[in-house]
GULOMI-88522 format. One line per 2 residues: for each residue x negated, y negated, z of C-alpha. Coordinates in Angstrom, 1 decimal. Layout:
! GULOMI-88522
X,Y,Z; ...
END
This chain:
! GULOMI-88522
22.5,46.4,-10.8; 19.9,46.2,-8.0
21.0,44.2,-5.0; 19.0,42.2,-2.4
20.0,40.5,0.9; 18.4,37.5,2.4
19.0,34.7,4.9; 17.7,32.0,2.6
17.7,31.9,-1.2; 16.0,29.0,-3.0
16.5,28.3,-6.7; 13.4,26.5,-8.0
9.7,26.7,-7.1; 8.7,23.1,-7.6
7.4,20.9,-4.7; 10.9,20.9,-3.1
11.6,24.6,-3.4; 8.1,26.0,-2.5
7.8,23.7,0.5; 11.2,24.8,1.8
10.1,28.4,1.4; 6.7,28.0,3.1
8.3,26.2,6.1; 11.1,28.8,6.3
8.5,31.5,6.3; 6.6,29.8,9.1
9.9,29.7,11.1; 10.5,33.4,10.5
13.5,33.0,8.2; 13.8,35.9,5.6
13.4,34.0,2.3; 13.6,34.7,-1.4
12.4,32.1,-4.0; 13.5,32.3,-7.6
11.5,30.5,-10.3; 12.0,30.9,-14.1
8.6,29.4,-15.2; 5.5,28.6,-13.1
5.3,27.9,-9.4; 4.7,24.3,-8.7
7.5,23.1,-11.1; 7.1,20.0,-13.3
4.9,18.3,-10.8; 2.0,20.8,-10.8
2.4,22.1,-14.4; 3.5,19.4,-16.7
3.8,16.2,-14.6; 2.1,14.5,-11.7
-1.1,16.6,-11.5; -1.9,17.1,-15.2
-1.1,13.4,-15.9; -3.6,12.3,-13.2
-6.2,14.6,-14.7; -5.7,13.2,-18.2
-5.8,9.7,-16.8; -9.1,10.5,-15.1
-10.6,11.8,-18.4; -9.4,8.7,-20.2
-10.9,6.4,-17.6; -14.3,8.2,-17.6
-14.4,8.1,-21.5; -13.3,4.4,-21.5
-16.0,3.5,-18.9; -18.7,5.3,-20.9
-17.7,3.4,-24.0; -17.8,0.2,-22.0
-21.5,1.0,-21.0; -22.2,1.7,-24.7
-21.1,-1.9,-25.6; -21.7,-4.5,-22.9
-22.2,-3.3,-19.4; -22.8,-6.0,-16.7
-24.2,-3.2,-14.5; -27.3,-2.7,-16.6
-26.3,0.8,-17.7; -26.6,1.6,-21.4
-25.7,4.9,-23.1; -25.3,6.0,-26.7
-21.8,6.2,-28.1; -19.8,8.9,-26.3
-17.8,11.6,-28.1; -14.7,13.4,-26.8
-13.9,17.1,-27.0; -10.2,16.9,-26.0
-10.0,20.8,-26.0; -12.5,20.9,-23.2
-10.7,18.1,-21.4; -7.4,20.1,-21.6
-9.2,23.2,-20.3; -10.5,21.3,-17.3
-7.0,20.0,-16.6; -5.6,23.5,-17.0
-8.2,24.8,-14.5; -6.9,22.4,-11.9
-3.3,23.3,-12.5; -4.2,27.0,-12.3
-6.0,26.5,-9.0; -3.1,24.7,-7.5
-0.4,27.1,-8.7; -2.4,30.1,-7.6
-2.8,28.3,-4.2; 1.0,27.9,-3.9
1.5,31.6,-4.7; -1.0,32.5,-2.0
0.7,30.3,0.6; 4.1,31.9,-0.2
2.7,35.4,0.1; 1.0,34.4,3.4
4.3,33.2,4.8; 6.1,36.4,3.6
8.3,34.7,1.0; 9.5,37.1,-1.7
9.1,35.4,-5.1; 11.3,36.6,-8.0
10.3,35.4,-11.5; 13.3,34.8,-13.6
16.3,32.5,-14.4; 19.0,32.2,-11.7
22.6,32.4,-12.5; 24.9,31.2,-9.7
27.9,33.5,-9.1; 29.2,31.8,-6.0
27.9,29.9,-2.9; 26.4,33.1,-1.5
25.6,35.1,-4.7; 23.0,34.6,-7.4
22.0,36.9,-10.3; 18.5,37.0,-11.7
18.4,39.4,-14.6; 19.8,42.7,-13.4
19.3,41.8,-9.7; 22.1,40.4,-7.5
21.0,38.5,-4.5; 23.3,37.8,-1.5
22.3,35.0,0.9; 23.6,33.2,3.9
22.0,29.8,2.9; 21.5,28.6,-0.6
19.0,25.8,-1.5; 19.3,24.3,-4.9
15.9,22.8,-6.0; 16.0,22.9,-9.8
14.4,19.5,-10.3; 14.8,17.3,-13.4
14.2,17.3,-17.1; 13.1,14.6,-19.5
15.9,12.5,-21.0; 16.0,13.1,-24.8
17.2,10.6,-27.4; 19.5,12.3,-29.9
18.0,10.0,-32.7; 14.5,11.3,-31.8
14.7,15.1,-31.4; 11.5,16.5,-29.9
9.5,18.4,-32.5; 6.6,17.8,-34.9
5.4,14.2,-34.5; 8.0,13.4,-31.9
6.7,14.6,-28.5; 7.7,14.5,-24.8
5.4,14.1,-21.8; 4.9,17.9,-21.8
3.2,17.9,-25.2; 1.4,14.6,-24.5
-0.3,16.3,-21.5; -1.7,19.2,-23.7
-3.0,17.4,-26.8; -4.8,19.5,-29.5
-6.3,16.2,-30.8; -5.9,12.5,-30.1
-3.7,10.8,-32.7; -5.0,7.8,-34.5
-1.7,5.9,-33.7; 0.8,6.6,-31.0
4.1,4.8,-30.3; 5.5,5.2,-26.8
9.3,4.8,-26.5; 9.9,3.6,-22.9
8.0,1.1,-20.9; 8.6,2.8,-17.5
5.9,4.5,-15.4; 5.6,7.7,-17.4
5.4,5.9,-20.8; 2.8,3.4,-19.5
0.6,5.9,-17.6; 0.3,8.1,-20.7
0.2,5.1,-23.1; -2.8,3.6,-21.2
-4.5,7.0,-21.1; -4.1,7.5,-24.8
-5.4,4.0,-25.6; -8.5,4.7,-23.5
-9.0,8.0,-25.4; -9.1,6.0,-28.6
-5.6,5.9,-30.0; -3.9,2.7,-31.2
-0.9,2.5,-28.9; 2.3,0.6,-29.1
5.1,0.5,-26.5; 8.7,0.0,-27.4
10.9,-1.1,-24.5; 14.6,-2.2,-24.7
14.3,-4.5,-21.6; 12.6,-7.8,-21.7
9.5,-6.6,-19.7; 7.5,-3.5,-18.9
8.2,-1.5,-15.7; 11.6,-3.1,-15.4
12.2,-1.3,-12.1; 9.5,-3.5,-10.5
9.4,-7.3,-10.0; 7.7,-9.5,-12.5
5.0,-10.8,-10.2; 3.9,-7.2,-9.4
3.9,-6.0,-13.0; 2.0,-9.1,-14.4
-1.5,-7.7,-13.8; -0.5,-4.5,-15.6
0.9,-6.6,-18.5; -2.4,-8.5,-18.7
-4.4,-5.3,-18.6; -2.3,-3.8,-21.5
-3.1,-7.0,-23.5; -6.8,-6.6,-22.8
-6.8,-3.0,-23.8; -5.1,-3.9,-27.1
-1.8,-2.1,-26.4; 0.9,-3.7,-28.6
4.2,-4.4,-26.7; 7.6,-4.5,-28.5
9.9,-5.8,-25.7; 13.6,-6.2,-26.2
13.3,-3.7,-29.1; 15.6,-0.7,-29.6
14.9,2.5,-31.5; 17.0,3.1,-34.6
15.5,6.4,-35.9; 12.5,8.1,-37.4
11.7,9.2,-41.0; 7.9,9.3,-41.1
7.9,5.8,-39.6; 9.7,4.6,-36.5
12.5,2.2,-37.1; 13.1,-0.3,-34.3
15.5,-3.3,-34.1; 14.0,-6.6,-32.8
15.8,-9.1,-30.6; 17.0,-10.9,-33.7
18.6,-7.8,-35.1; 16.0,-7.3,-37.9
14.6,-3.8,-38.5; 10.9,-3.1,-38.2
9.1,0.0,-39.5; 6.3,1.1,-37.2
3.7,3.3,-38.9; 2.6,6.0,-36.4
1.2,9.6,-36.2; 3.1,10.5,-33.0
6.1,9.2,-31.1; 6.1,9.8,-27.3
9.7,9.7,-25.9; 9.5,8.7,-22.2
12.8,7.2,-21.4; 13.3,8.7,-18.0
14.4,12.0,-16.3; 17.8,13.5,-15.3
18.8,16.1,-12.8; 18.6,19.6,-14.1
22.2,20.8,-13.7; 22.6,22.7,-16.9
22.0,26.4,-17.9; 22.3,28.2,-14.5
26.0,28.2,-14.0; 26.0,25.4,-11.3
29.5,24.3,-12.4; 31.0,27.4,-10.8
30.4,25.9,-7.3; 32.4,22.8,-8.3
30.2,20.6,-6.0; 30.9,16.9,-5.5
28.6,14.9,-7.7; 26.9,11.5,-7.4
26.7,10.4,-11.1; 24.6,13.1,-12.8
23.1,14.3,-9.5; 24.5,16.5,-6.8
26.0,14.5,-3.9; 24.3,15.2,-0.5
24.6,14.0,3.0; 21.7,13.0,5.4
20.9,16.7,5.9; 20.8,17.5,2.2
24.1,19.4,2.5; 26.4,19.5,-0.5
30.2,19.6,-0.4; 30.0,23.4,0.1
29.0,24.8,3.5; 25.5,26.3,3.7
24.6,25.1,0.2; 21.9,22.4,0.1
20.4,20.4,-2.8; 17.0,18.7,-2.6
14.6,16.8,-4.8; 15.3,15.4,-8.2
18.6,17.4,-8.5; 20.0,15.2,-5.7
19.1,12.0,-7.7; 16.9,9.0,-7.1
14.2,8.4,-6.0; 12.9,11.3,-8.1
9.6,11.8,-6.3; 7.8,15.0,-5.4
7.0,13.8,-1.9; 10.6,13.1,-1.2
11.5,16.7,-2.4; 8.8,18.1,-0.1
10.0,16.2,3.0; 13.7,17.2,2.3
12.7,20.8,1.9; 10.7,20.9,5.1
13.8,19.4,6.9; 16.3,21.9,5.4
14.1,24.9,6.5; 14.1,23.5,10.0
17.9,22.9,9.9; 18.5,26.5,8.9
16.3,27.7,11.7; 18.6,25.8,14.2
16.6,22.6,14.8; 18.3,19.2,14.8
17.0,17.1,12.0; 18.1,14.3,9.7
16.6,12.9,6.5; 16.2,9.3,7.5
12.8,7.9,6.3; 12.2,4.1,6.8
10.6,4.1,3.3; 9.4,6.4,0.5
6.4,5.1,-1.4; 6.7,4.8,-5.2
3.3,4.8,-6.9; 2.6,4.1,-10.5
-0.8,5.3,-11.8; -1.2,2.7,-14.5
-4.4,0.6,-14.7; -4.2,-1.3,-12.4
-2.2,1.0,-10.1; 1.1,-0.2,-8.5
2.6,0.7,-5.1; 6.0,-0.2,-3.7
7.0,0.8,-0.1; 10.1,-0.5,1.6
11.8,-3.7,0.6; 10.6,-6.2,-2.0
11.1,-9.9,-1.4; 14.2,-9.8,-3.7
15.7,-6.7,-2.0; 15.1,-8.3,1.5
16.9,-11.4,0.3; 19.8,-9.4,-1.1
20.1,-7.6,2.2; 20.5,-11.0,3.9
17.2,-11.0,5.7; 15.2,-14.2,6.3
11.7,-13.1,5.5; 8.1,-14.3,5.3
6.3,-13.2,2.2; 2.6,-13.4,1.9
0.0,-12.1,-0.6; -3.7,-11.6,-0.5
-5.6,-11.4,-3.8; -8.2,-8.8,-4.6
-10.3,-11.6,-6.2; -11.2,-12.6,-2.6
-12.0,-9.0,-1.5; -15.7,-7.9,-1.6
-15.0,-4.2,-2.2; -12.8,-5.0,-5.3
-15.7,-7.1,-6.7; -18.2,-4.2,-6.3
-15.7,-2.0,-8.1; -15.6,-4.5,-11.0
-12.0,-5.1,-10.4; -10.6,-8.4,-9.2
-7.1,-8.3,-10.5; -4.1,-7.8,-8.3
-3.1,-8.4,-4.7; -1.4,-6.9,-1.6
1.9,-8.4,-0.6; 3.7,-8.1,2.7
7.4,-8.8,3.5; 8.3,-9.3,7.2
11.3,-10.6,9.1; 10.8,-14.2,10.2
12.5,-13.8,13.5; 10.5,-10.9,15.0
7.7,-10.3,12.4; 8.8,-6.7,11.9
7.4,-5.6,8.5; 10.1,-4.4,6.1
8.1,-3.9,2.9; 4.6,-3.7,1.3
3.7,-4.0,-2.4; 0.3,-3.8,-4.1
-1.2,-3.9,-7.5; -4.9,-3.3,-8.2
-7.6,-0.6,-8.6; -7.1,2.4,-6.3
-4.1,0.9,-4.4; -2.3,4.3,-4.6
-4.4,5.2,-1.6; -3.0,2.2,0.4
0.5,3.8,0.2; -0.4,5.8,3.3
-1.1,2.8,5.4; 2.0,1.0,4.1
4.4,3.9,4.8; 2.9,4.5,8.2
3.2,0.9,9.3; 6.9,0.9,8.3
7.7,4.2,9.9; 6.1,3.0,13.2
8.0,-0.3,13.1; 4.8,-2.4,13.0
4.9,-6.2,13.2; 2.5,-8.5,11.4
0.6,-8.9,14.7; 0.0,-5.2,14.8
-1.6,-5.1,11.4; -3.4,-8.4,11.8
-4.8,-7.2,15.1; -6.1,-3.9,13.8
-9.8,-4.0,12.9; -10.0,-2.8,9.3
-13.3,-1.4,8.0; -15.5,-3.6,5.8
-16.0,-3.6,2.9; -12.8,-1.8,1.9
-9.8,-2.6,-0.3; -7.7,-2.0,2.9
-9.0,-5.3,4.3; -6.5,-7.0,1.9
-3.8,-5.3,4.0; -5.0,-7.0,7.2
-5.6,-10.3,5.4; -2.0,-10.3,3.9
-0.6,-9.8,7.4; -2.9,-12.6,8.7
-1.8,-14.9,5.9; 1.8,-14.3,6.7
1.0,-15.4,10.3; -0.6,-18.5,8.8
-4.3,-17.8,9.2; -5.9,-15.6,6.6
-9.6,-15.7,7.1; -11.0,-15.2,3.6
-8.7,-17.5,1.7
END
């Protein structure tokens, strides 16, 4: 058996693992990264990036169809056609460019990448095939996997998000099981690509992790697109048709060509002998402290493996910190807020505390919203639905949360997170001159409204 020695060994080459490796390389730490599939993990290969690419294709196709029927903009085109194979090739090109870029960055920073599946032997020893690697520090960054439903095993007409992101054709009918962000992002995209889409959700509303006021514009948009919603319905099984139970306990048979199972993700703890370390767990995730340390010395866990929020940008920030800790710097993972973005149409952003969360935390808060219907830029983008909402303490006006729903609001997440990290007050945002005409003006106007004097409302 071949043996290697290194200071730092990272299992998993997704956003968490590869960022840890790049930063460690910059800091001069001898580093080995083990990845069984493709660099970039779920996010770059079968998650965030390809889903945004497919969403873009769907939106362009949908807009072109719109111009074919009744465009208020004076644009008319003949009926568009879609070559989904070409669309998937374009998406794959983006993925390839990004994963190649990650490989180049790792090489530039002298990180040794080993392609293969890791098997943990102990806290300082990992086998990959017939290579044994000894390390001083071990970072576990194996990410998460889709939650499967035993009654809907993946295969044939039953697909997961992985298959949904590489379609050979667009099905005539698609039922999405799960009304969370993954199910809705893909469900909306498929509807715009021409499929008849239904969504089955066990809770009484879509996006149950968000508050009802925030999700209402998305609910309205789904209705307008003709997406059928089966709320408070549970799946019973599949035998050519999907059986679901309605709130009254009756069984419905939903005719469909494909069923997309999108009921969430779980930490990837199986199949690489993790149990040998006997680490303390936090539910199905590995328990970590504010430095991403596990219950075993010099063993760290980052990203989805360490539980919620399962977000690539959290994994990246944790990885960067862990590399700096190993190099001897003093760091702690203590962000004021981590933005959660949902790329539905309209988009949704939540940063910091919602009005309900602030209330539950015992804070007396001012809550104010500014509608995009009163924003000039939103009008020129043919999009007037949605709003920006601010939550601030009544006593000192320190902002504790931002939420937004509307076209392109994903890009406002930067301003939201920054204002919270910098401890901004309503007066700071209200007193900052925002460029006109931009969607960002709604951010300033929400702060002004909270102070009692919005200008354009």
